[in-house]
C-alpha positions, -999 to +999 in steps of 0.1 A: -261+534+084-274+521+045-250+493+044-258+484+078-298+490+066-290+463+031-274+440+055-306+439+079-333+435+051-311+410+035-311+393+072-349+393+072-357+378+038-334+350+043-355+344+076-386+350+058-378+323+029-368+297+055-401+303+072-424+301+035-409+271+026-415+254+059-448+241+056-477+237+084-475+198+093-505+177+098-512+141+111-519+115+088-525+087+113-543+093+140-529+071+167-559+048+166-568+029+133-556+030+093-584+055+085-563+075+054-541+045+048-550+021+016-542-014+037-532-046+013-561-072+016-563-098+042-539-076+060-519-095+085-489-068+087-501-039+101-518-029+131-524-002+154-512-004+188-511+024+220-506+051+191-482+033+174-480+020+136-470-018+140-456-034+110-443-069+115-437-097+093-458-124+085-454-161+088-448-169+050-426-139+049-439-117+024-436-083+017-464-054+020-470-013+020-494+008+034-501+043+013-520+069+019-552+075+001-542+111-006-515+122-031-492+144-027-468+165-047-439+183-031-440+182+008-422+168+041-431+135+058-421+134+095-422+105+114-408+089+151-399+053+141-381+023+162-363-009+145-382-035+169-368-073+169-354-091+134-338-081+106-354-043+103-358-034+061-384-007+056-387+028+042-405+057+030-415+053-010-422+089-022-450+089-048-444+055-060-427+023-056-398+033-075-388+061-052-374+054-013-360+064+014-341+035+030-346+030+067-324+000+083-306-035+069-306-034+032-313-066+021-288-063-006-259-048+006-263-063+043-257-034+061-276-004+078-284+026+048-315+041+067-316+077+050-301+065+021-323+063-016-331+034-030-336+033-065-348+000-086-325-009-115-294+017-098-297+004-062-283+026-037-268+051-062-257+074-026-251+067+012-265+091+040-237+107+059-230+107+096-264+083+104-244+062+130-231+094+147-269+103+155-289+071+148-298+053+181-304+018+176-328+003+198-346+038+208-371+062+192-363+083+163-373+109+139-364+111+102-374+140+077-377+136+040-379+168+023-397+160-016-393+196-040-396+177-076-367+153-079-340+169-051-348+148-020-333+160+015-330+136+045-325+142+081-325+121+110-328+135+146-323+169+132-291+160+114-289+169+079-277+133+064-287+130+023-290+158-003-301+136-035-315+145-073-334+119-082-340+110-119-375+099-134-396+114-105-437+110-111-454+147-100-478+135-076-484+101-059-491+085-021-464+082+000-458+043+014-447+026+040-427-009+035-427-038+053-399-062+035-406-092+021-381-124+030-377-107+066-388-117+102-391-078+114-408-055+135-408-016+133-428+011+151-440+043+135-456+071+155-466+110+148-467+109+110-472+138+097-468+157+064-468+193+055-474+203+013-454+226+003-475+248-026 
C-alpha cells in the first residue's frame, strides 16, 4: 500500500510539474492590424488580410523583420503558418537577430530547414529531425517554439523535432518574424500567440 501511495504521489507530482510549466497563451496578433508590432519604415512587405499576417517580398527583394514591441525572457511562441508562392525563406527570431528558428528554404543550403536553428557565424549547428514526416508544404501547419534560457525546443504539428542548447543568448528581447532578402516569396501567419514562462 505504501509503495502504491508513493507511486501515486510521484505521478501526481509529474503531472503538476508539466502543467505548471505550460504558460497561459495570449494572442499577440489581433488579426486586424499590426498593433503591438514594430513595423519597418515605408512598409511594403507586411499586411493583414482576413485574420492573417501576410509577408511578401517587395520589387527590390529587400528583406525585413517585424518585431513585437514587448520583450520576453522565457516564453513559448506558437503560430499557424502557410508557405505561399516563390522560394519561402522565413523564420522566428528569438530575442534578437542572432537567434532564429528557420522556416522554409535555407538560402545557403538550398533545402527546407524548417524547425532548425540558424545562428550567424555558425550556420545551422543542428538540423531538426523528422520534419518531412509531419510538415504539409502546401497547407497550414503549426510551429511551437519554447525558449527557456539558452535551450530551444521546437514542435511542428505537435511533433517534437528539435531540442537545442544555444550560446550567447540575450536574457530578454522581442520576438521577430522575417521576410528574407533576395527572394520572391509569400508566407502567411495566423493565430500568433505567446505564453510567458515565469
